[in-house]
N, C-alpha and C positions, 0 to 999 in steps of 0.2 A: 473420568473419560478416557478411553483406548487411544492410543494416538497410533497412526501407519507407520511404517517403516520411512517413508518419505517425509512425515514430519518428525519423527525422531531425528533424523539424519539432517534437517534444517536446522534443529535447534542445537544438534552436536557443533556443527558448523558455526553457529551464533555464539556460542559458548568457548569454542577454542581462540584463546588468546594469541595475538600475533599470527593469525591467518585471517585472510579478507573473507567475507559472505560471497559467497557467487550471486550475482542477478537472482536467479528463482528464489535462493533462499531469503534474500533482502525483499522481494516481494511478498512471500509468501506470510514473513513474520509482519508486514505491512495488512494484508487482508486479513490475517486473523485479529491484529489491535483492532481494525474498523469494525469488523463482524461483532467484537465483544462491546462496542459501544451501542448501548439500548436504544439510546437516542438517534443515532446514526441510521439504525435499523427502523426504528419508529418511523423516521422521517420517510421513507422510501425509497432510502438508497439502496442500490445494488453493486455487486462487483463482480465483474466477468474477467476471468484470470484467462492470461494466454502464456505461451511459453515466455513472453518478455517483458508484459505490460498488465497491468492493472486497468480496467476498460470500468467507469463510475458511472454510472444512469441513476435518473431519478424519475419515477412515473414513466418510465420508457423514454426519456429523454438525455442525452448525450451530455455530462456534464464535464467528461476530461478522461486525461490517462496519465497513470502512475508508471514510470518506467525508472530503471535502476543503475545505471550504467558506471562505472568507475567509483564503485562503493559509494554512492549517493543516492538518493529519492529525489527523481525530478517529475515535476508536476507540470502538464500542459492542461490548459484549460479549453473547454470546447471553444472553436472559433479562433483558435489561434496557432500558428505556424512552429512559435518558439517557444521554450518552457517558462512559465510565469514565476516557477517557484525551485529551489532547489535546497537541498540539506544534505547533510551526513547524517543526521541524529532519526533515529526511529521515532521519539517523542515528540521530537518537533515537528516531522511529518505529519503525524498524528493530531498534534494541537492545530496546525495550519489546515487539514481538512475538516477540524471538525469546528475551529472560529473562522475562518474563512469561508472554507466552501459551502458547508452545509448548515452554518449559523447558530451550531447550537448552543 
């Protein structure tokens, strides 16, 4: 699979130890991890990426938003005005999405 310059740039930022990933790179990494989960996609979940968030929907219904301020992954579920989950770990954010939200 061929990557674009922006994908390569995000991966470079991810792998540079001692440097914080920027918000766009963290959200890009999370979106790619979710898209790679077959069960997530098969259950009808979709991801809409904006400059500062990932919008998660299922069958046209809004499920929540991932943001990534201050080196964290922050989930705000549909219907909530405050975040309901936060972690600094990409694997933990992915696990939360798969087990708590999509119930894979």
